[in-house]
Structures are given as structure tokens and as C-alpha cells.
C-alpha positions as CSV (number, residue, x, y, z in Angstrom):
1,M,-3.8,10.5,-36.4
2,E,-3.2,7.3,-36.1
3,R,-6.3,4.2,-35.9
4,T,-7.2,3.3,-32.0
5,E,-7.9,0.0,-32.5
6,P,-11.3,-1.7,-30.0
7,V,-9.7,-3.0,-26.7
8,P,-11.3,-6.0,-26.2
9,E,-10.0,-6.9,-29.6
10,L,-6.8,-6.7,-28.4
11,I,-7.0,-8.5,-25.5
12,R,-8.8,-11.5,-27.2
13,K,-5.8,-11.3,-29.4
14,K,-3.4,-12.0,-26.9
15,R,-5.7,-14.2,-24.8
16,D,-5.7,-16.6,-27.8
17,G,-1.9,-16.4,-28.8
18,E,-1.5,-14.2,-31.2
19,R,1.0,-11.4,-31.5
20,L,-0.1,-7.8,-31.8
21,R,1.1,-5.4,-34.2
22,D,3.2,-2.0,-33.4
23,N,0.3,-0.2,-34.1
24,E,-2.1,-2.2,-31.7
25,I,0.5,-2.1,-29.2
26,R,0.7,1.7,-29.2
27,S,-3.0,2.0,-29.6
28,F,-3.6,-0.1,-26.2
29,V,-0.7,2.2,-24.4
30,R,-2.8,5.2,-25.6
31,A,-5.6,4.0,-24.4
32,V,-4.6,3.8,-21.2
33,T,-2.6,6.8,-20.8
34,D,-5.5,8.8,-21.6
35,G,-8.2,6.8,-19.9
36,T,-10.7,5.6,-22.3
37,A,-9.4,1.9,-21.2
38,Q,-11.5,0.6,-18.4
39,Q,-9.1,-1.0,-15.4
40,G,-10.6,-4.7,-15.8
41,Q,-10.0,-3.9,-19.8
42,I,-6.3,-3.0,-18.5
43,G,-6.0,-6.2,-15.9
44,A,-7.5,-8.6,-18.6
45,M,-4.4,-7.5,-21.2
46,L,-2.0,-7.4,-18.1
47,M,-2.8,-11.3,-17.5
48,A,-3.1,-12.1,-20.8
49,V,0.8,-11.2,-21.5
50,R,1.3,-12.7,-18.5
51,L,-0.2,-16.3,-19.6
52,R,0.8,-15.8,-23.4
53,G,4.0,-13.9,-23.4
54,M,4.9,-11.4,-25.7
55,D,8.2,-11.6,-28.5
56,Q,11.2,-10.0,-28.7
57,H,9.9,-7.8,-31.2
58,E,6.6,-7.1,-29.2
59,T,8.5,-6.1,-25.9
60,L,10.2,-3.6,-27.5
61,S,7.8,-2.1,-29.5
62,L,5.9,-1.8,-25.7
63,T,8.5,-0.5,-24.0
64,R,9.0,2.4,-26.9
65,A,5.6,3.0,-26.5
66,M,5.4,3.5,-23.0
67,M,8.0,5.8,-23.2
68,E,6.8,7.8,-25.8
69,S,3.4,8.3,-23.4
70,G,5.8,11.1,-22.0
71,R,8.2,13.4,-22.4
72,E,12.0,12.6,-22.8
73,L,14.3,14.1,-21.1
74,E,17.0,16.9,-22.4
75,W,20.2,17.8,-20.8
76,P,23.1,20.1,-21.5
77,Q,25.3,19.0,-24.2
78,E,28.4,19.3,-21.6
79,W,27.0,16.4,-20.0
80,N,27.1,13.8,-22.6
81,G,28.8,11.0,-22.1
82,V,28.3,11.1,-18.2
83,I,24.9,10.5,-17.7
84,V,24.4,7.5,-16.1
85,D,21.9,5.1,-14.0
86,K,21.5,2.0,-12.3
87,H,18.1,-0.1,-11.9
88,S,17.5,-2.8,-9.6
89,T,14.7,-5.1,-9.9
90,G,14.2,-5.1,-6.4
91,G,14.4,-7.2,-3.4
92,V,13.6,-7.0,0.5
93,G,16.0,-4.7,2.1
94,D,17.3,-3.2,-1.1
95,K,18.8,0.5,-0.7
96,V,21.6,0.4,-2.9
97,S,20.3,3.7,-5.1
98,I,20.0,5.8,-2.5
99,V,23.6,5.0,-1.5
100,L,24.8,4.8,-5.1
101,A,23.0,8.1,-6.7
102,P,25.2,10.5,-4.6
103,A,28.5,8.5,-4.4
104,L,28.2,8.9,-8.8
105,A,27.8,12.6,-8.4
106,A,30.7,12.6,-6.2
107,C,32.3,11.5,-8.9
108,G,31.0,13.7,-11.6
109,C,28.4,11.7,-13.1
110,K,24.5,13.1,-13.2
111,V,22.4,10.7,-12.5
112,P,18.6,11.2,-13.3
113,M,17.1,8.0,-11.5
114,I,13.5,7.2,-12.6
115,S,12.8,4.6,-9.9
116,G,9.9,2.6,-8.5
117,R,7.6,1.3,-6.3
118,G,7.2,-1.9,-3.8
119,L,5.4,-4.8,-6.2
120,G,4.7,-7.6,-4.3
121,H,6.2,-8.1,-1.0
122,T,9.2,-6.2,-1.7
123,G,9.3,-2.6,-0.8
124,G,10.4,0.3,-3.8
125,T,13.0,3.0,-3.4
126,L,10.0,5.6,-3.3
127,D,8.5,3.8,-0.5
128,K,11.9,4.4,1.2
129,L,12.4,7.7,0.0
130,E,8.9,9.1,1.6
131,A,9.6,7.5,4.6
132,I,12.2,11.4,5.4
133,P,9.4,13.9,6.4
134,G,9.2,16.5,3.2
135,F,10.9,14.5,0.4
136,C,8.8,14.9,-2.4
137,V,9.2,12.2,-5.5
138,T,7.2,14.1,-8.1
139,Q,8.9,16.3,-10.2
140,S,8.6,18.1,-13.5
141,P,11.5,17.6,-16.2
142,E,12.4,21.3,-15.9
143,Q,12.9,20.4,-12.2
144,M,14.9,17.3,-12.6
145,R,17.5,19.5,-14.7
146,R,17.9,22.1,-12.4
147,I,18.6,19.4,-9.0
148,V,21.0,16.8,-10.9
149,G,22.7,20.2,-12.6
150,S,23.2,21.5,-8.9
151,V,23.3,18.5,-6.9
152,G,24.5,15.7,-9.6
153,C,21.6,13.3,-8.7
154,C,18.0,13.1,-8.4
155,I,15.4,10.3,-7.6
156,V,12.2,10.6,-8.7
157,G,8.9,8.5,-9.8
158,Q,6.6,8.3,-12.7
159,S,4.3,11.2,-13.2
160,A,2.2,12.6,-15.9
161,E,4.7,13.8,-17.3
162,L,7.3,10.7,-17.2
163,V,6.1,7.7,-18.7
164,P,2.7,7.7,-17.5
165,A,1.7,4.5,-19.2
166,D,4.2,2.7,-17.0
167,R,2.6,4.9,-13.5
168,A,-0.9,3.3,-14.8
169,L,0.5,-0.1,-15.2
170,Y,2.8,-0.5,-12.6
171,G,0.1,-0.3,-9.9
172,L,-2.2,-2.5,-11.6
173,R,0.2,-5.4,-11.9
174,D,1.0,-5.6,-8.5
175,V,-3.0,-6.3,-7.4
176,T,-3.5,-8.8,-10.8
177,A,-0.5,-11.0,-10.0
178,T,0.9,-10.3,-13.4
179,I,4.2,-8.8,-11.7
180,D,6.7,-11.6,-12.4
181,S,6.1,-11.2,-16.0
182,V,9.4,-10.7,-18.2
183,P,8.0,-8.8,-21.1
184,L,6.4,-6.4,-18.6
185,I,9.2,-6.1,-16.3
186,T,11.2,-5.3,-19.1
187,A,9.4,-2.7,-20.7
188,S,8.7,-1.3,-17.4
189,I,12.3,-1.0,-16.5
190,L,13.6,0.4,-20.0
191,S,10.8,2.9,-20.5
192,K,11.9,4.4,-17.7
193,K,15.8,4.4,-18.9
194,A,15.3,5.1,-22.3
195,A,12.9,8.5,-21.1
196,E,16.3,9.9,-18.7
197,R,18.4,9.3,-22.4
198,V,21.2,8.0,-20.0
199,T,24.5,7.3,-21.5
200,A,25.2,4.0,-19.7
201,L,23.2,2.1,-17.5
202,L,23.5,-0.9,-14.9
203,L,20.9,-3.1,-14.5
204,D,20.8,-5.0,-11.1
205,V,18.8,-8.5,-11.2
206,K,18.3,-9.9,-7.5
207,F,17.2,-13.9,-7.2
208,G,16.0,-15.0,-4.4
209,S,13.5,-15.8,-1.5
210,A,13.5,-11.8,-0.5
211,A,13.3,-10.8,-4.5
212,L,11.2,-10.7,-7.6
213,C,12.9,-13.6,-8.9
214,P,12.7,-16.7,-6.9
215,D,15.9,-18.0,-8.3
216,V,19.2,-17.9,-10.6
217,D,17.4,-19.2,-14.0
218,S,14.4,-16.8,-14.0
219,A,16.7,-14.2,-12.9
220,T,18.9,-14.7,-15.9
221,E,15.9,-15.5,-18.0
222,L,14.7,-11.7,-17.1
223,A,18.8,-10.6,-17.3
224,R,18.3,-11.5,-21.2
225,S,15.3,-10.3,-22.1
226,L,16.8,-6.6,-20.4
227,V,19.6,-7.2,-22.6
228,R,18.3,-7.4,-25.7
229,P,18.0,-3.9,-26.3
230,P,21.6,-2.9,-25.0
231,P,22.0,-1.8,-21.8
232,S,24.9,-2.2,-19.9
233,Y,25.7,-5.2,-18.0
234,H,23.9,-6.3,-14.4
235,P,25.1,-8.8,-12.0
236,L,22.7,-11.2,-10.3
237,T,22.6,-11.0,-6.8
238,T,20.4,-12.2,-3.1
239,S,19.6,-10.7,-0.3
240,P,20.2,-11.4,3.0
241,H,17.9,-9.3,4.5
242,T,14.6,-10.6,5.9
243,L,11.9,-7.7,5.3
244,G,14.3,-5.0,5.8
245,A,14.2,-1.4,6.7
246,G,13.2,-2.4,9.7
247,R,10.1,-4.2,9.1
248,N,9.3,-7.8,10.7
249,R,6.2,-7.6,9.6
250,V,4.1,-6.9,6.4
251,G,2.9,-3.6,6.8
252,D,5.3,-2.6,9.0
253,R,5.9,1.4,8.5
254,I,9.2,1.9,7.1
255,D,12.4,2.8,10.1
256,P,15.0,5.4,8.1
257,N,16.7,5.2,11.0
258,V,17.9,1.3,9.8
259,G,20.2,1.2,6.9
260,V,23.9,1.5,5.8
261,E,26.4,4.4,6.4
262,L,29.1,4.8,3.9
263,L,32.3,5.6,5.9
264,V,34.4,6.6,2.6
265,A,34.0,9.1,0.5
266,A,34.8,9.2,-3.4
267,G,38.2,8.0,-4.2
268,Q,39.4,7.3,-1.3
269,R,41.7,3.9,-1.4
270,L,41.1,1.4,1.6
271,T,43.4,-1.5,3.0
272,G,42.7,-4.5,4.3
273,G,41.0,-4.8,8.0
274,D,39.9,-0.6,7.2
275,P,36.1,0.0,8.1
276,W,34.0,1.1,5.4
277,L,30.4,0.5,6.8
278,R,28.5,1.1,9.6
279,L,25.2,-1.2,9.8
280,H,22.4,0.4,11.6
281,H,20.2,-1.9,12.5
282,N,16.9,-2.6,15.4
283,G,18.3,-5.4,17.4
284,H,17.5,-8.0,15.3
285,V,20.3,-8.8,13.5
286,G,21.2,-12.8,14.5
287,A,25.1,-13.8,13.9
288,E,24.3,-15.5,11.1
289,Q,23.1,-12.7,9.6
290,R,25.7,-10.5,10.2
291,R,28.6,-13.3,9.0
292,V,26.2,-13.4,5.6
293,L,26.1,-9.6,5.3
294,Q,29.5,-9.4,5.6
295,S,30.6,-12.2,2.8
296,A,28.5,-10.6,0.8
297,L,29.6,-7.2,0.7
298,L,33.8,-8.3,1.3
299,L,35.8,-7.4,-1.6
300,E,38.9,-9.6,-1.0
301,P,42.0,-10.3,-3.7
302,E,42.6,-12.8,-5.6
303,P,45.2,-15.4,-4.1
304,D,48.5,-15.1,-5.1
305,T,49.2,-17.3,-8.6
306,G,52.5,-18.3,-7.7
307,T,54.5,-16.5,-9.9
308,G,56.4,-15.1,-6.9
309,T,56.1,-11.2,-7.5
310,G,53.5,-11.2,-4.3
311,T,51.3,-9.0,-6.1
312,D,47.7,-9.4,-6.8
313,T,45.6,-9.9,-9.2
314,G,42.4,-7.6,-8.1
315,P,39.1,-8.4,-6.5
316,T,37.3,-11.1,-6.7
317,R,33.8,-10.9,-7.0
318,P,31.5,-10.9,-3.8
319,P,30.3,-14.5,-3.7
320,L,26.6,-13.7,-3.9
321,I,26.8,-12.6,-7.3
322,A,26.2,-15.1,-9.2
323,D,26.8,-14.3,-12.9
324,I,27.2,-11.1,-15.4
325,V,25.3,-11.2,-18.4
326,L,26.2,-8.7,-21.0
327,P,24.3,-7.7,-24.5
328,H,25.7,-9.8,-27.3
329,G,29.0,-8.8,-29.0
330,A,29.8,-6.9,-25.4
331,E,33.0,-7.9,-24.2
332,Q,33.2,-7.8,-19.8
333,R,36.2,-5.3,-18.4
């Protein structure tokens, strides 16, 4: 049995800017998971990490310890190579996961998505799904396997079996003003994705007034932290929404009738001018908001290069994608 380090001593070390060893990080995560760490102690450690930071090795050690606090998902051999996921750092009105998971499943992928709730002023995917009467976001690993095997995807939250350390830390980050800590964000996201044992992962790091990262520099810092361990590339985007999900004030109920309806099937080809999305709103979308939304979603062909062939070279990136950050040594396709 690994020695348990006193939590106050671990807090002192990080408060004073010292580096935590692997066994000390595991000891803290174990205390969080088994309930021996007091809420005040956990909050103090979160603030110490927020103020003093963690180096790359500490962040990776925290990610691994949080992932190992629960069970890792196991999949049939025949699913090798098709288990994929996407995770967004979130923003007001961000509902991409709810559409993307079944779309990927329709393309033959298996999507076991462990998602999160809202942090700060944003609304989480789980909060939106729970606005649907009867929707249950708590599933055991065995239930997840049955659901993914049946319909190709599922979206669930952390639980006593799935990354319970992240479940304990997640809510406390929201009430201790530590949600913007890059090491804590990195460990939270990647511990969930590591527990899923996915083949490929897309990370969508948003920035702007409606997102967790206020500007492109802070988003780039987070993106680079996320790809030091090697998940896949992720675009940095901003959101044109105000409060989204049919909400005009903080505390309003989420309106499940407000959103975007996908009008095309998997593999269907479109030509210029074909409708592919229908926006459902409550009458509060102005002309400027509509223009920004359309410009963010529109894929246009590249201009003719003047070679005389009259062929397009492929779609351009939507203008609200600011950058694509790849793991070291990876090539963009």
C-alpha cells in the first residue's frame, strides 16, 4: 500500500511553489476520491495550483491519477480503430456534441462521450441533456458498452465508477474561482478521455467573451497544454451567442426547443445554396447575430487559382476558426 501523504503538507508545498512528486499527487487524488480530504483542504489545493501552476510532468501525473481513480472502459476487439470522441472547452450556446455524437455514429464510429456540466457562466452538455424529461446521464461502464453497441454513441457524466476524482474536483473549481487554471482544465479533460480509451480525439478550444478562455492567447496556451500528451488537433473558435439555449438571463431554464436542426444525412453531398441547417430560436436572434452565425458556419470553395482548370481546391476554414494546434511532430491533413 502506497504511503499516504498529509494533505496539509501537500497544500503547503504547492502554496510555496514547490513541485509535487508523483506519489504526492496520487496521495492527494486518493484523499479526494475516498473522502478523507476536507472540502476546505481541496479548495486550498485548487487555489494553490491556480496561483502557482504545475509543470508538464505534474499535470500529466495529475491526469493519470484522476483517470485511475475509477474504472477504464473496455471495448470489443472489433471496435479497435473506430472509438472516437470530441471534447469542447465550452462556451455559451455550445451544443456541438449533441449533434456530432450521433453523426459520428451514423458514419460507423463508436462514441463513448464522458462530458461535463457548466462552469462559470457557460452551460454544460449534461445540463442541456437533462432538460429532456427522463434523460439519464449516469450510466455504468457496462451500460455504456450496451448503449454504444446498440446505437453507436452515448453521452454521460462522471460517476462513482467513472473518473470520480474529476467529479469531486469539478464542482469545487466552480465555487473556488479556479476554473481557468490550465493544469486543472487539462487534467479534467484528458482524464475523462483517457478513461474512455479512444482511438482518436478532437479537442475544440473556444475563446471569446462567451467562452472559458477570453482571448486567443489564453486559448492557445490551453490548446498546447492539451496536446503535450498526444490527443488529436483541435480548432480554436469563438461563439456568436449571448447566453444561448433560449436563455436571456443567468439562472433562466434551458429551453430544449431552441437550437440547430441538422437537415442532411451522413454522406449526403451538398451544392452551393442547399439548406443544411435550420435554426430554432425564440425571436431574439437579430440580423447581426444571424449574419455572424451564417458566416461562422458557411463553407465556401477556395477561389480559382488561375490555372485555367476551373476547379476548386477545397473548402476554406470558417472564419471564426482562429488556429489549429497539432501535437509535436504531427502533420495536418
